[in-house]
N, C-alpha and C positions, 0 to 999 in steps of 0.2 A: 504494500500500500504506500502511495506517495504521500509526502508531507503536505498538509494543507496550510493555508494562510493562518499563522498562529495569532494574528491580530484580530481575526474575525470571531465574534461570539459563537459559543457552541449552539445556541438556539437557531443560528442561521443555517446550520447543517442538519439539525434534527428533523426527521420526517414527520409530517403531520398525519397522525393516524386517528381515525374517528372511532367512536365507541363501537360502531357496527363492525369495523375492521378488527378491533380488539376481540370482539365476540367471535368473529370468524376464525381468528387465530386459535382461540380457546376451543372452539367447536372442532376444529381439525384435529386437536389433541384429545378430544373428549374430556376436557377439563371442566369439572363441575364444582358445585358448592361443597360436596362431600370431600373433594380434593382440598379445597381451601380449609375445611375443618380439620382434616387430618394433618395438613402442614402446620396449622396453628398449634395443634397439640404437640407437634415435634419441636416447637420453637425453643422452649426452655431446655429441653433435653439436648438439642444440638448446639445451643449457644456456647456451652462450655468447650465443645470440640473445635470451634472455629479458630481460636488462636493457634492451636497446635497444627491444624490443617494448613493455615496460611503460611506459618513458618516453614512447614515442609514444602509448600508450593514454591516459596521463594528460593529455597535451597535447590529445588528442581530447576527453576528458571536460570539460576546462576550457572548451570552446567552448559548453557547454550549461548553462543556468541550473540545471536540476534536479540536476546532478551537480557543478556548480562549488562549491557551498557545502560539499561533502564534502571538498574539497581546499584549504580556506582556510588551514589551520594547517600550518606546515612540519613541526613535530614529528609531527603526525598523518600527514602525507605520507610521512615517513621510515618510520614504523611500517607504513603500508600497503604501501610499496614492498617491504619485507622479506617481508611476508606474501604479497603477490602473486607475488613471485619464487618463494617456496616452493610456492605454489599451482600455478603453471604448470609448474614443474619436476616436480611430482607427477604431471602428466599422462603422463609417460613413465617412471614408476617400474617398471612391469611387474607390480606387485602391486595387484590391484583387488578385494580381498576386503572383509570387513566393516569393518575398520579404516579403509580408504580411503573406503568408502561413508559411514561415520559422520562422518568429517572433512568430506567434501563436503556432507553434510546440515547440519552445524553451520555451515559457511560460508554456506549458503543462508539459514539462520535468522538469522545475524548481519546479512546484507544486508537481510533482511525487516525486522528490528528497526531498522536504520538508515534505512529508508524508501526503499531503492533499488528502483526499478521493474524487473520481470523483463526488460523490453525492453533494458535496459542490459547484462544478461547476454548476450543474443543479439548485441548490438553488439560486446561485448568479444570473444566467440568468433569472430565474423566477421572482426574485425581480426587475431585470432590466426592464423586460417587464411590471411588475406591476407598476413601477414608470413612464414609458414613455407612455404607451398606453392611460391612462386618459388624459395626456397632449396633445397628438395628437388628441384625440377625441374632446377636447374643441376647438382646432384650425382647425377642419375638413373643415370649409368653405374655408380655404386658399389653400386646395389641389385640387380644381377644380373638385370636385366630385370623386376624386380618393383616398379617405381616406383608403379604404380597401387595395388598391394596395400598399400604403406606409407602412401600418402595415405588409402586407405580405412580403415586401422587408426586413423590419426589422427582421421579424421572420426567413426569409431565412438566413440572415447573422449570426444571433445568432446560428442557427442549423449548419451552416457551421463551425463556431468557435467551437461549441461543438463537431462536428465530428472530427475536427482537434485535439481537446484536447483528445478525446478518443483514437485517433490514436497514439498520443504521449504517453498516459498512457499505451496502449497495447504494443507499441513498447518498451517502457522503461521496462515494466514487462518482456518482452521476453529477453531483454538484461540481466536483473537481473537473470532470470532463467538460461541463458547461462553461466553467471559468476559463479553462484552457482554450476552448473553442472561441469564446468571446475575445480573449486576448489575441488568439491567432487571427481572428477576423479583423480586429482593430489593426493588427500589424499588416494584414493583407490590404486593408483599405488605405493604409498610409504608404505602402510600398510604391516607389516611383516606377518600378518594373511591372509589366503586365504579367499576371499569373493566371493560367487556365488549368482546369482539370479536364482531361480529354480521355474519352474511351478509345480502345485500340482501333476502332473503325473510323476515328477522327471526329466523332460527334462531341460537342462541347457540353460539359456538365455544369461547370461554373466558371466565373471569371471575376476578378477584382476590378474596381473602378478604373485603375490605370490601364488595364487591358482594353476596356471599352473606349477609353480616351485615345489610346494609341491607334486603334483601328477605326475610330469614329463610329462606334456601334451604340445602339440604344439599349433598352432594358431586355429585349428578347434575345439575349445572347445565347441562351441554351437551345434555341431552335436552329442554330447555325452549325456548320461543319468547318473543320479546320481547312478544308480545301477551298472554302469560300473566302477565308481570310488570307490564305497563302495560295494564290492561284498558280501553283507550280506543278509541273508534270511529275515531279519526283516526290510529291507528298507521301504517296504510299510507300516508297522506298525509305523515306525519312522515318516514318512510323515503324516500318519493319526493322530498320537499324536500331531504333530506340528500344524496341521490344527484345531484339536479339542481343544487343550489346549493353542494354540497360541504360544507355545514354546516347545523346546526339547533340552535336554542336554545329551550327552553321549560320549563315547570314542571308538576309533577303532584302531586296529593294522593291518597295511598293509605292503605289500612288494612293494616298489617303486624302480624300476631299480635295483632289487636284494638286496636292503637294507631294513631292517625292520624299519618302522616308527611308532611312537606313536602319534595319533591325537586326539584332543578334538573337538567334533562336537557340534555346537550350531545352532538350527533352530528357526526362529521366523517369524511371519506373517507380511508382509508389508501392511500397510493401502493403499487401492486403492482410486483413485479419485472418483469413482462411489460408491454411497451408496448402490446400489442394486447389485453390482457385487458379484457373488458367486465363482469366480475363482481368488482368490488373489495370488500374487506372494509370494514366500518364500525366506527369506534371510538366506543363509547358510554360516556360518563362520567356518573356520577350523584353528585350532592352532596346529602347529607342536611342540610338547613338547618332541621330541626325545632326544635332548641334555639334557634337564632337567631330563628326566627319566634316561638317562645314568649317569648323575651326581648323582642322587639319588641312583642308583644301585651301583655306585662306592663308594659313601659315606657309604652305607650300608655294602659294602664289606670291606672297610677300618675300619668301626666300629666293624665288627664281624670277621675279619680275621687278621692274623698275617702278617704284611707287608713283613717280610723277607722270610718266608717259604710258605706263602699262605694257611697255615692251619688255622683252627678255632682259635680264641683268647679266652680269659677268658669269655667274654660276651656271645659269641655263645656257648662256652662249657657249661656254666651254663644253658642256655636255652635248649640245647640238653639233658643235664643230667636230668633236670627237666621233660622234655618230656619222656625220657627213663624210669624214675621211674614211671611215670603215666602209661605208657604202660605195664611195668612189673607187676604193681599192678593189672591191668585189666586182664592180661593173667596168673596171678599167677606164674610168672617165676622169674628168678634171673637176676641181672645186675651186671657187674663187672666194677670197676674203677681201672685202672692200671696207676701208677705214675712212669715214667721213668726219671732217672737222669743220665747224662753222667759222668763217673768217671774221675777226673783230667782234666776236660775240661779247667779249668783255665790255665793250663800249655800251652795249644795251644795258647790261647790269649796272654799270657805273652811272649812266645818265638817266635811265628810266626806272631803275630799281630791280631787285631780284624777282618781284612778283611778275613784272613784265617779261623778264628773262625766262621765267618758268612757263608763262603763257606762250612765248615764242617756241620753246622746246616742245610743248604739247602740240602746237600747230605743225611743227617740223615732223614730229613722230606720225601725225595723221597723214601728212603728205607722203611720207616715206612708205607707210603701209599701203597707200593706194598705188604705189609704183612697183612693189616687189611681188614676186610670185608666191603662191601658197606653199610651194615646196621649200622656200628659202627661210632663213632665220634672220630676223631683224632685232637688234639689241641696242640698248643705250649703254655705252661702255663707261661713261662717266662725264660729268660736265656737259660740254657741247659736242661730245664725240659719239658717233653712232657706228655700228659695225653690221655689215650684211654678209651672211654666208650664202653664197650662190651655189647651189647644188646642181649636179648633172649638167655641167657645161663641157664642151668638147674642145674649145680653143680660146685663145686670148681674145679673138674677135667677138665671141659670145659674151665675154666679160665686158668688153668695151660697149657693146649694145646696151647692157644693163646699166653701165655707168652713165651713158648718154641719156637713158631713160630717167635716171635719178636726178641728173643735173637739170632736167626740165622743171623741177619743183622750184628752182630759184628764178624762173622767168617772171613769175607774178609776185607782187609785194606781199608782205605779211601785215595783217591788221592787228595793231596793238592799241586797244582802247580808242578805236576810231581813227587812228593815224596809221598811215602806210609806211612800212620800212622795207627797204630792199636789202637783201643779204646774199652773200656768196659763200661757197663752200669749196673745200679742197678734198680730193679723194685719192687715197693710195691703195694699190691693189697688189695682192700676191696670189700665186697659183699653186695648187697641189696637182701633181707632185713636182712641178717644174722648179719651184723655189724652196720648198720644204715639205716634210711629210708628217710634222707634228703640229698640234694646235698652237703652242706657244710661239714657235718660230714663225708660223704663218701670220699670226697677229703682229708680232714684232716687225716683220718685214713689211706688212701692209702699213703699219704705223710709220715706219721709216720712209716708205714711198710717199705717204701723205705729206710729210715734212719736206720731201724733195719737191713736191708739187707746190707747196706754199712758198718755197724759196725762189721758184721761177714764176714770175707774174704772168708769163705767157702761157702757162699750162694750168688747167683746172684739175687735172688728174695725172697720176704717174704710176707706172708699173714698177715693181721692185727691180732695182739694178744693183748688182753686187758692188761695183766700183763706187757708185754714189753712196751706197749704204756704208761702205768702209770709210769713206770721207765723212759722212754724217756721224758715224760711230766714233771716229777719232775726235771729231769736234765736240761731241757730247761728253766724251771722256775728259777732254781738255777742260770743258766747262765745269765738270764735277771737281776736277783737280783744282781749278781756280777757286771754287767756293771753299774748298778745304784750305787752300793757301791763304785766303782772307781770314778764315777762322784761326789758322795756326801762325799768323804773322809771318808768312813766308815772302810777302811783298816788301821790297826795300826801296829806298830812294838813293839814287846816285846824283852827283852834282857835277855838271860840265862847266868849266870856267868860261866866262864871257870876257873877251879881251878888247881893250881900246886899241883900234888900229892906228891911233895917233902916236902913242908912246909904248904900245904893246904891254900895258899894265893890266892887271886883273881888276875889272870894275864890278863884277858880279858873277852869279852862277845860275844856271838853269837846272831846276829840279826835274829829274827824269825817273819815272817809275819803272822798276825792274822786278822780274819774277825769277827767283832762283830756287827751283824745285830740286830737292835732293835726288829724285829719280829721273825727272825729265831734263835736268840741267838748266841752262838759261833759255828762257822762252822770250822771243823778241816782242816788244810792245805791239807791233803790227798784228800779232796773233791774239794776244789776250785782252788788249784794250777794247776792241770791238765787242768781245764777249761780255766785258764789264758793262758796256753800254746797253747791250741787248737784255741782259738779265736783271738790270736795275741796280747792280752792285756799285755802279759808278758813283752814286751819291755818297755811299758809305766810304768807299775808298778815296774819293775826291776830297771829302771833308777831312779824312785822316791825313792826306798829303798836305793840305793847306795848314793844318795844325802843326805838322812837323816842320814845314818851311818857315812858318812864323817863329817857331821856337829856335830854328837855326839862325834866322835873321837876327833875333835878339842876342844870340851868342856871338855873332860876327857883325858888329855895327858898321864896319868899313865897306861892306858889300851890299848890293841890291840883289835880291833873289827873285828869279822869274819862275813862274809855275804855270803849266798848261791846265786849262779848265775846260772840261767837256761841255758840249752844247746842252745836254740834259741837266747838268749841274748848274750851269749858268742861268738857265731858264727857270730855275726854281725860284718862286716868289720870295723865298726866305733867304736866298743866297747872300744878298748884300748885308742883311742884318747879322748873319752868322760870321761873315768876314769881318765886319766891324767889331764884333765881340772878341774875335781872335786877336785883332790888332790891339784892342784895349787890354786884353789879358796879358799880353807881352809888352805893353807900353811902347808900341811901335808907331812911327809915323807912316803915312801912306807911301812916301817915296822909297821906302825900304822893300816894297813888294811890287812886282810887275805881273800882270795877268795876261797870259797868251791865249788868244781865241782864234779859231779857224774862220775862214771867210764864210763857210756855210752857216755858222752861228749868227753872224751879222746879217746875212741875207734873209734869215727868218723874219726879222723885223716885227716881232710880236711886241705887244705892250710891255710884257715882262722883260724882254730883252732890252728895250730902250730904257726902261726904268732902272734896271741893274747897271747898264752902261753909264748912265748919268750919275747914279749913286756911287759907283766905284770911282769914277773920275773925281767926284766931289770929295772923296776921302784922300785925294792926292795920289792915288794909285795909278801907275802907268799902265795903259792898255796897248798890247802889241798884237799885230796880225801875224799869226804863225803860218809858215809854208806859203807865203804870198805868191800868187801866180799859178798855183797848182789846181785851184778850184775855179768856180765860176766867178770871175772878178767883176766887180762893179765899182767904178771909180767914184760913184756918187756917195757910197757909204764912207769913203775916206774923208769926204768933206763934211758929211752930215754928223758923223759920230766922233766922240772925243778920242781919236786914235793918236797915240804918241810915237809908236814905233812900228816899222815894217821889218819883218824877218824874211829874208830871201831864202827860198827852199834850196837845199843842198843839191837838188837835181840840176838847177841852173848853174850853181857855182862849180860843179864837177866838170862841166864842159866849156867853161869860158876861155880856156886856153886852146881848145881844139875845135870849137864850133863858133863861127862868126855870128850865127843866129842866137846862140846862148849868150854870147858876149854882149850882143846888141840889146837883148832883152834885159839882161842884168844891169847894164849901164842905164837903160831907160828907167828901170825901177828905182835905181839910186837917184837919178835925176828927178823923177816924180816925187820921191820922198823929200828931197831937198826943196823942191818948189812948194810943197805943202808944209814945210817946216817940221818934218818928221825925222826922227832918228832912224838909221838904217843899220841892221845887223845881218851879216851874211853867215849862213850855216854851212858846215861841211868843208871848211878850209883844210886842205891837206898838203899843199905845196907852196914853195916860195913864189912861183909864178902866179898862182891864184891870189896870194896875199898882195903881191905888188900891184896887180891890176886893180883889185878892190880898193887899195889905198889911193891909187892914182885917180879912180873915179869918185873918190870922196866918201867911201863907205865909212861909217862911224865905228862899228864894232864887228867882231867876228868870233866864231867858235868852231871847233873842229879838232880832229886828231893832230893837226899840225901843232896845235898849242898843248892839248891834253885830252886824254880820254876822260869819260866821266869818273869821278873819284868818290870815295866814301866820305861820310861826314867828318870822320876823324882827321882827314888830310886837308881840310879847307884852311885851317890856320897855318899850315906848313907850306901852302901853295906859293911858289916863286916862279917868275918868268924872267 
């Protein structure tokens, strides 16, 4: 017997027996008023035997494990002894009406609640008879020849008690089952999973609310069959497997009220009460994992798609490209990888904002989708870069046709908040197996070809070329090394003396930036300065050079120091202010510094350029035109701007002794400068003949290997001519 709720009062479990039912019990035992009289006559006689009988009974119970634990506590034993004495004395009270019956039923319920099995009831009554009958037999002469009647009366009341006890047990067991069923039903009602009880033929016997909700069913669930809920051809097989293997697990996709639902199906056999039953019920549980599937699909989409454009992202691109290569290998066909980059997209973000940039990318993605084949893969690689994997192509010509088709999208302007913007793009292409046979190399080569197309304004697309790629790679490596050189202070400043051609004395120095890499040796400025300008490092490096030159000028007050300033740096609106702060920090006057600018810087003629020219001149700083005559010269800026010095490029100086044309041009530049009251410095003087001619023409200053190579800062103070 299972334990019942110990908090519930005994009266909640006691069966309600009417007087008629009590009489029926007695009648079945032929229990009469004569029996009541005889038992009452035995009351005093048997009362004295009860304590000895109960003590013997407890000794008997202690021999068995199931009852031994009930008698472990002495205080509990004392209480039980008192109640047992009252109980057995009650057998011979002679009054067996409703009050007696209720008491006996309550005792039965208490024993059921305590977990005492009914067999111990039978054992106790057997020992009771075993103890009393011999006593009655010894005193049989006192019963006036009615010994058998007295024993029969005693047996009747014992069976009457046992009958009541069994009734209490059965009733209590029913209550327990009802409690368990109610609890189970509440659990079933609360379960999020659908639960069915199904017959082996598929008919539904019962279902919980969740099951009805999942399948969109009404109250008449028991009139349906499993085949109606799961319209699958293998329902019979599913049931057969469940009966044979005692379980089944599977999934089903159904349309419930017009919505696709994903269900997990579990079947298991329910044990029956009968050991011989061959028609067991089947427990069917259904879990609706539609939301989980949707989340998984969404997670997969987010993991493999670009959130902004909905195109494939890098992860999915690599998977599709790998699959495409495998397919091309099997079919002995080609595959093209097209790398598209939008030209000057950064200007859209900088001027209109990132929201407009995102809008443009979305429009771009939509246009690209309309131009590609269904068999191809279109992906956003990152930023304003898109990649197309063109499958099943036979030649480079096929790839070119696809590229031409894609470039058509730039013929019409893009609409951004009601305004039209025209855009261009550059495409680089690589081919499998011509250029590479693995995804990473194909992407890298297509990317390289795209940059080759950007570098040549006459081309809108370019196919991968190994020689150009090698040049591009070398340049990229050089750029990375340059970034590291800036971080590791590998850039140094050399100083080339500037000589007065009048008395050949040192009047100043030109600061020259040099890169001395421990692995690449000395890299000429013509290679690394353009890289500084392209990647924006020229501002950082240029400011550093100016600070170093100002500090050097402060250490050598006899000389003027000249420094080259790049166009990007000079056109910074904050340039003049920064230069003023550097002069102030080192307590320098403007005549101690000379700024060298190229002709292209002056020709830009922006408002910032003009403001900085005037601000620098107002500080007393000399402005020189470097490499004069090598660019697009305009004599007007010599007159309009505060230029103090012209520096003749060494390419003219080199040929003045061998080329009449170079000599004439150089002489004319010197004469022009004199006419405009400007000082003239010649660069690249290497011979006595060159020096003599320049002095003869009236050139003011010169510099070159004839006088000295560029020297380190530690040798400036020791310089002698």
